[in-house]
C-alpha positions as CSV (number, residue, x, y, z in Angstrom):
1,M,4.1,21.4,3.9
2,R,2.5,18.6,1.9
3,K,-1.2,17.8,2.1
4,S,-2.7,14.4,1.8
5,F,-4.3,13.4,-1.4
6,T,-8.1,13.0,-1.4
7,L,-9.4,9.9,-3.0
8,L,-10.8,12.0,-5.9
9,A,-7.4,13.6,-6.5
10,A,-5.5,10.4,-6.2
11,A,-7.9,8.8,-8.8
12,A,-7.4,11.7,-11.1
13,I,-3.7,11.5,-10.9
14,A,-3.7,7.7,-11.5
15,A,-5.8,8.2,-14.6
16,G,-4.1,11.3,-16.0
17,T,-0.4,11.2,-15.3
18,A,0.9,8.2,-17.2
19,G,3.7,10.3,-18.6
20,A,5.6,12.0,-15.7
21,A,4.5,9.8,-12.9
22,Q,5.3,6.5,-14.6
23,A,8.9,7.7,-15.2
24,D,9.5,7.9,-11.4
25,L,9.6,5.3,-8.7
26,V,6.1,5.5,-7.0
27,V,5.7,4.6,-3.3
28,P,2.2,5.7,-2.2
29,N,1.9,6.7,1.4
30,L,-1.4,5.6,3.0
31,S,-1.4,7.9,6.0
32,Y,-3.7,9.1,8.6
33,R,-3.4,12.7,9.7
34,T,-7.0,12.9,11.0
35,G,-9.0,11.1,13.5
36,P,-8.3,9.5,17.0
37,F,-5.1,7.9,15.7
38,A,-3.6,11.0,14.1
39,A,-1.1,11.6,16.9
40,G,0.7,8.4,15.8
41,G,-0.1,8.7,12.1
42,I,1.3,12.2,11.6
43,P,4.9,11.8,12.8
44,Y,5.2,8.4,11.1
45,A,4.0,9.8,7.8
46,D,6.4,12.8,8.2
47,G,9.4,10.6,8.7
48,F,8.4,8.3,5.8
49,Q,7.9,11.2,3.4
50,D,11.0,13.1,4.5
51,Y,13.4,10.2,4.0
52,F,12.4,9.9,0.4
53,T,12.6,13.7,0.0
54,L,16.1,13.4,1.4
55,L,17.1,10.8,-1.2
56,N,15.6,13.0,-4.0
57,E,17.3,16.2,-2.9
58,R,20.7,14.8,-1.8
59,D,21.2,11.8,-4.1
60,G,18.9,12.5,-7.0
61,G,16.6,9.7,-6.0
62,I,17.5,6.0,-6.0
63,G,19.8,4.8,-8.7
64,G,19.1,8.1,-10.5
65,E,15.3,7.7,-10.4
66,K,13.3,10.2,-8.4
67,V,10.8,8.8,-5.9
68,Q,7.2,10.0,-5.7
69,T,5.2,9.4,-2.5
70,P,1.6,10.4,-3.3
71,E,-0.2,10.5,0.0
72,C,-3.8,9.3,0.6
73,E,-5.6,9.8,3.9
74,T,-7.1,6.7,5.4
75,A,-8.0,8.0,8.9
76,Y,-7.0,4.5,10.1
77,N,-10.2,3.3,8.6
78,T,-10.0,-0.1,6.8
79,E,-12.6,0.8,4.1
80,K,-10.8,4.1,3.3
81,G,-7.5,2.3,3.3
82,V,-8.7,-0.1,0.6
83,E,-10.1,2.8,-1.4
84,C,-6.8,4.6,-1.2
85,Y,-5.0,1.4,-2.5
86,E,-7.4,1.1,-5.4
87,A,-7.1,4.8,-6.2
88,T,-3.3,4.8,-6.2
89,K,-2.2,1.4,-7.5
90,G,-2.6,2.6,-11.1
91,M,0.1,5.2,-10.6
92,G,2.7,2.5,-11.1
93,A,2.9,1.8,-7.3
94,L,5.8,-0.5,-6.3
95,V,5.1,-1.1,-2.7
96,Y,2.7,-0.1,0.1
97,N,3.2,0.4,3.9
98,P,-0.3,1.2,5.2
99,L,0.5,1.3,9.0
100,S,-2.7,-0.5,9.9
101,T,-3.3,-4.2,10.6
102,G,-6.9,-4.0,9.6
103,I,-6.0,-2.5,6.2
104,T,-3.2,-5.0,5.8
105,Y,-5.5,-8.0,6.3
106,Q,-7.8,-6.6,3.5
107,L,-4.9,-5.8,1.2
108,I,-3.0,-9.1,1.4
109,P,-5.2,-11.0,-1.2
110,K,-5.7,-7.9,-3.4
111,M,-2.0,-7.2,-3.6
112,Q,-1.1,-10.8,-4.2
113,A,-3.5,-10.8,-7.2
114,D,-2.2,-7.4,-8.4
115,G,1.5,-8.4,-8.0
116,I,2.5,-5.5,-5.7
117,T,4.6,-5.8,-2.5
118,L,3.0,-5.1,0.9
119,Y,5.6,-4.1,3.6
120,T,4.3,-4.2,7.2
121,P,7.3,-3.7,9.6
122,G,6.2,-4.5,13.1
123,Y,2.5,-4.8,12.3
124,G,0.0,-6.7,10.1
125,R,-0.4,-10.4,9.8
126,T,2.4,-12.1,11.8
127,S,2.4,-15.3,9.8
128,A,3.2,-13.4,6.7
129,A,6.8,-13.9,7.9
130,N,6.5,-17.3,6.1
131,G,7.5,-16.4,2.6
132,K,6.6,-19.9,1.4
133,V,3.0,-18.8,1.6
134,F,3.0,-15.0,1.5
135,E,5.0,-14.3,-1.6
136,W,4.1,-10.6,-1.8
137,V,4.2,-9.7,2.0
138,F,7.2,-8.8,4.1
139,N,7.2,-7.8,7.8
140,Y,10.9,-7.8,8.8
141,P,12.6,-7.0,11.0
142,A,10.1,-8.0,13.7
143,N,6.4,-8.7,14.2
144,Y,3.7,-8.8,16.9
145,W,4.4,-12.3,18.1
146,D,8.1,-11.5,18.3
147,G,7.2,-8.5,20.5
148,A,5.1,-10.6,22.9
149,S,7.9,-13.2,23.2
150,V,10.6,-10.5,23.8
151,A,8.5,-8.9,26.5
152,V,8.2,-12.3,28.3
153,K,12.0,-13.0,27.8
154,Y,12.8,-9.6,29.3
155,L,10.5,-10.3,32.3
156,L,12.2,-13.7,32.7
157,D,15.6,-12.0,32.8
158,Q,14.3,-9.5,35.4
159,N,12.9,-12.3,37.6
160,G,15.8,-14.6,37.9
161,G,14.7,-16.8,34.9
162,S,11.3,-17.8,36.3
163,L,7.8,-16.4,35.9
164,D,6.2,-19.5,37.6
165,G,3.2,-18.4,39.6
166,K,3.3,-14.8,38.3
167,K,0.2,-13.1,36.8
168,I,0.5,-11.2,33.5
169,A,-2.4,-9.1,32.1
170,L,-2.6,-8.3,28.4
171,L,-4.4,-5.0,27.9
172,Y,-5.1,-4.7,24.2
173,H,-6.8,-2.7,21.4
174,N,-10.0,-4.8,20.6
175,S,-9.1,-5.3,17.0
176,A,-7.2,-7.7,14.7
177,Y,-4.0,-5.8,15.9
178,G,-4.6,-6.1,19.6
179,K,-5.6,-9.8,19.3
180,E,-2.5,-10.8,17.5
181,P,-0.3,-11.7,20.6
182,I,-3.0,-13.6,22.5
183,R,-2.1,-17.1,21.1
184,T,1.6,-16.5,21.6
185,L,1.1,-15.4,25.2
186,E,-1.1,-18.4,25.9
187,E,1.6,-20.7,24.7
188,L,4.3,-18.9,26.6
189,S,2.2,-19.0,29.8
190,K,2.1,-22.8,29.4
191,K,5.8,-23.0,29.0
192,H,6.7,-20.6,31.8
193,G,3.9,-21.2,34.3
194,F,2.5,-17.7,34.5
195,T,-1.3,-16.9,34.6
196,L,-2.5,-14.8,31.7
197,S,-5.6,-12.6,31.7
198,T,-6.8,-10.6,28.7
199,L,-8.5,-7.2,28.9
200,P,-9.8,-5.8,25.6
201,I,-10.3,-2.1,25.1
202,D,-12.7,-0.9,22.4
203,S,-11.5,1.7,20.0
204,P,-10.7,4.5,20.2
205,G,-10.0,3.7,23.9
206,Q,-10.8,6.9,25.7
207,E,-12.8,5.0,28.4
208,Q,-10.8,2.4,30.3
209,K,-11.9,2.8,33.9
210,S,-13.5,-0.7,34.0
211,Q,-10.3,-2.4,32.7
212,W,-8.1,-0.6,35.3
213,L,-10.5,-1.4,38.1
214,Q,-10.0,-5.0,37.1
215,V,-6.3,-4.5,37.1
216,R,-6.5,-3.0,40.6
217,R,-8.7,-5.9,41.8
218,E,-6.7,-8.8,40.2
219,K,-3.3,-7.3,41.0
220,P,-1.3,-8.7,38.1
221,D,2.5,-8.6,38.5
222,F,3.0,-7.2,35.0
223,V,0.9,-5.6,32.3
224,I,1.7,-6.0,28.6
225,F,0.0,-3.4,26.5
226,Y,-0.9,-3.5,22.8
227,G,-2.5,-0.1,22.3
228,W,-2.5,2.7,19.7
229,G,-3.5,6.3,19.4
230,V,-5.3,8.1,22.2
231,M,-5.8,4.7,23.9
232,N,-2.1,4.8,24.9
233,S,-2.0,8.0,26.8
234,V,-5.3,7.1,28.5
235,A,-3.9,3.8,29.7
236,I,-0.8,5.3,31.1
237,Q,-2.7,7.9,32.9
238,E,-5.1,5.3,34.3
239,A,-2.1,3.2,35.4
240,A,-0.7,6.2,37.2
241,N,-4.1,6.9,38.8
242,I,-4.2,3.5,40.5
243,R,-0.4,3.7,41.2
244,F,0.4,0.6,39.2
245,P,4.2,0.3,39.1
246,M,5.3,1.8,35.8
247,E,8.4,-0.4,35.7
248,N,6.0,-3.4,35.5
249,F,4.0,-1.9,32.6
250,I,5.4,-2.8,29.1
251,G,4.0,-1.6,25.8
252,I,4.6,-3.0,22.4
253,W,6.5,-0.6,20.1
254,W,3.2,1.0,19.0
255,S,2.6,2.0,22.6
256,G,5.9,3.7,23.3
257,S,6.0,7.2,21.7
258,E,6.4,10.6,23.3
259,N,2.7,11.3,22.6
260,D,1.8,8.3,24.8
261,V,3.6,9.4,28.0
262,Q,3.8,13.2,28.1
263,A,0.2,13.8,29.1
264,A,0.7,11.8,32.3
265,G,3.6,14.0,33.4
266,A,5.6,12.6,36.3
267,G,3.1,9.8,36.6
268,A,4.5,8.2,33.4
269,H,8.1,8.0,34.8
270,G,9.5,4.5,34.4
271,Y,7.1,3.3,31.8
272,K,8.7,0.8,29.4
273,S,8.1,-0.2,25.9
274,L,9.6,-2.4,23.2
275,T,11.3,-0.7,20.3
276,M,12.6,-2.0,16.9
277,H,15.2,0.8,16.5
278,G,17.3,3.4,18.3
279,V,16.0,6.4,20.1
280,G,16.6,10.2,19.7
281,A,18.1,12.2,16.8
282,D,21.8,11.6,17.5
283,Y,22.4,9.9,14.2
284,P,24.2,11.4,11.1
285,V,21.2,11.0,8.9
286,Y,19.4,13.7,11.0
287,A,22.0,16.2,10.0
288,D,21.3,15.5,6.3
289,L,17.5,15.7,6.9
290,K,18.0,19.1,8.5
291,Q,20.1,20.4,5.7
292,Y,18.3,18.9,2.6
293,V,14.8,18.7,3.9
294,H,13.8,20.8,6.9
295,D,16.0,23.8,6.4
296,A,15.2,23.7,2.7
297,G,11.5,24.0,3.4
298,K,10.7,20.6,1.9
299,A,9.5,18.8,5.0
300,A,6.2,16.9,5.1
301,G,5.3,18.6,8.4
302,D,6.5,21.5,10.5
303,G,9.7,19.8,11.7
304,S,8.6,19.4,15.3
305,N,8.4,15.6,15.0
306,A,11.9,15.0,13.8
307,G,13.8,12.7,16.1
308,T,10.7,11.4,17.9
309,V,10.0,7.7,18.1
310,L,7.3,7.5,15.4
311,Y,9.1,9.9,13.0
312,S,12.2,7.7,13.3
313,R,10.0,4.6,12.6
314,G,8.5,6.1,9.5
315,M,12.0,7.1,8.3
316,Y,13.2,3.5,9.1
317,A,10.4,2.0,7.0
318,A,11.2,4.3,4.1
319,M,14.9,3.4,4.4
320,V,14.2,-0.3,4.2
321,I,11.9,0.2,1.2
322,A,14.6,2.3,-0.5
323,E,17.2,-0.4,0.1
324,A,14.9,-3.0,-1.3
325,I,14.4,-0.8,-4.4
326,R,18.1,-0.4,-4.7
327,K,18.6,-4.2,-4.5
328,A,15.9,-4.6,-7.1
329,Q,17.8,-2.3,-9.4
330,E,21.0,-4.2,-8.9
331,L,19.3,-7.6,-9.6
332,A,17.3,-6.3,-12.6
333,G,20.2,-4.3,-14.2
334,T,17.9,-1.3,-14.6
335,S,17.0,1.7,-12.5
336,A,13.4,1.8,-13.8
337,V,12.2,-1.2,-11.9
338,N,8.7,-2.5,-11.8
339,A,6.6,-4.0,-9.0
340,A,7.7,-7.6,-9.6
341,Q,11.3,-6.6,-9.6
342,V,10.9,-4.7,-6.4
343,R,9.4,-7.8,-4.8
344,D,12.5,-9.7,-5.8
345,G,14.6,-6.9,-4.2
346,F,12.7,-7.3,-0.9
347,E,13.3,-11.1,-0.9
348,A,17.0,-10.7,-1.6
349,L,17.6,-7.8,0.8
350,E,20.3,-7.9,3.4
351,I,21.0,-5.0,5.7
352,T,24.2,-5.3,7.7
353,E,25.5,-3.2,10.6
354,A,28.0,-1.7,8.1
355,R,25.3,-0.7,5.7
356,M,23.3,0.9,8.5
357,A,26.3,3.0,9.4
358,E,26.8,4.0,5.7
359,L,23.2,5.2,5.7
360,G,23.8,7.4,8.7
361,L,22.1,5.1,11.2
362,P,24.8,3.2,13.1
363,D,23.5,0.8,15.8
364,F,19.9,2.0,14.9
365,G,18.3,-1.3,13.7
366,Q,19.1,-5.0,13.8
367,P,20.9,-6.5,10.9
368,F,18.8,-9.0,8.8
369,A,18.8,-11.0,5.6
370,A,15.6,-12.0,3.9
371,S,15.1,-15.2,1.8
372,C,12.4,-17.0,-0.1
373,E,11.3,-18.7,3.1
374,D,12.0,-15.9,5.6
375,H,10.1,-12.6,5.1
376,G,10.1,-11.8,8.8
377,G,13.6,-11.2,9.9
378,P,15.2,-12.1,13.2
379,G,12.4,-10.6,15.3
380,M,14.6,-9.0,17.9
381,A,13.6,-5.9,20.0
382,R,15.1,-3.7,22.7
383,L,13.5,-2.2,25.8
384,Q,13.3,1.6,26.3
385,Q,12.2,3.4,29.4
386,W,10.6,6.9,29.8
387,D,12.4,9.5,31.9
388,A,9.8,12.0,32.8
389,T,12.3,14.4,34.2
390,A,14.6,14.5,31.1
391,Q,11.6,14.0,28.8
392,K,13.2,11.3,26.8
393,W,13.4,7.6,26.1
394,T,16.5,5.7,27.2
395,L,17.5,2.2,25.9
396,I,17.7,-0.2,28.8
397,S,18.5,-3.5,27.1
398,D,20.5,-4.9,24.3
399,W,18.7,-6.7,21.4
400,I,16.6,-9.6,22.7
401,S,15.7,-12.5,20.5
402,P,12.2,-14.0,20.5
403,D,11.5,-17.7,21.5
404,D,11.4,-19.3,18.0
405,E,10.8,-22.7,19.6
406,V,7.4,-21.4,20.5
407,L,6.8,-19.0,17.6
408,A,7.9,-21.1,14.6
409,P,5.2,-23.7,14.9
410,L,2.6,-21.0,15.4
411,V,3.7,-19.2,12.2
412,A,3.7,-22.5,10.3
413,E,0.3,-23.4,11.5
414,D,-1.4,-20.1,10.8
415,S,0.2,-19.6,7.4
416,A,-0.7,-23.2,6.4
417,A,-4.3,-22.5,7.3
418,Y,-4.2,-19.3,5.2
419,A,-2.7,-21.2,2.3
420,A,-5.5,-23.8,2.5
421,E,-8.2,-21.2,2.7
422,A,-6.8,-19.2,-0.2
423,G,-6.0,-22.2,-2.4
424,L,-2.2,-21.3,-2.4
425,T,0.5,-23.8,-3.1
426,Q,3.6,-23.3,-0.9
427,R,6.7,-22.3,-2.8
428,C,10.5,-22.2,-2.1
429,N,10.7,-26.0,-2.6
């Protein structure tokens, strides 16, 4: 079982391993296995590490180059996350996936200056989907604003195409992450005639009684939830306590793991969340992970997280990164690609349904093709629902597209403001 690097160890490696480390492809893993968000950080980090281990053990790496994934513990703390980045970037780092919106916001200008790709699937700064401004950031296949729009589209479908007069409450982590969907939902409320209320929850979110008393008092028809860590399980338990209808409670994809629902027992039955990918372990890649990683004693964890929502999401992120590196090798004509070449690989990446099947993940994720302008992907999501009796998630919708008529102007506005503030000239002309 791998242990996370301390900052001191990471710095020592960066300074002293210019030989062996620089010969490999280096993808640092800024993880959090400690603190109030560890329940989400651990399975994600395990899936991320294990996929690269699979490529090393089964395929000899990517294009014949082994992949190193030095791990640095951030505890979901923005300052520690930046310290981890500074301590590991000198290893020859090609790309980072910090699994934190707060860390992402701090790293965007640093990584643009350093020329290293920042990959933030389903989190981070939503307007980074605009590649004309954010040259070094990619957040495909979907982002926070996509998620809010898909949730509303799903509710429209469930209510005969109209939400006029309905009340929707946004319950959210009181941070940059949780605040991301507010503007989107405000615009969607104008378009569809529903009333929006917002209920922030301070981190880590173990105390939510006042928010759920407000829910009970105001009686919203639906609650959309942007939570993370222990906040998720507390919210679902509180919803069960006031008998809020679980089928009307929809979490973003970061509020829809097994950890979030199991503590509430039967009370969580029927809870829904969005997802960017398939559910369960019934995919061929899991047989390979078992053979080459878990049974071989090379897993990042104890194996208990394999097949869970967040393990699969970490694996999915690693898969996309690996495919971008593979594309970079193809474009550059060399297997020993550098950070600038990997960025080019991310921008030219296309993942088709056929390629997903070749990778052992048929019908797992949405197909997408990036471009100079589009770093965000199609933004689709599916709905999953928790079955407390069977103790599993079940997909209950097909892929749902976001409302780009509403989202595209918001992305353009926010990214243009960032470009003006940062003194950036838009590209892709």
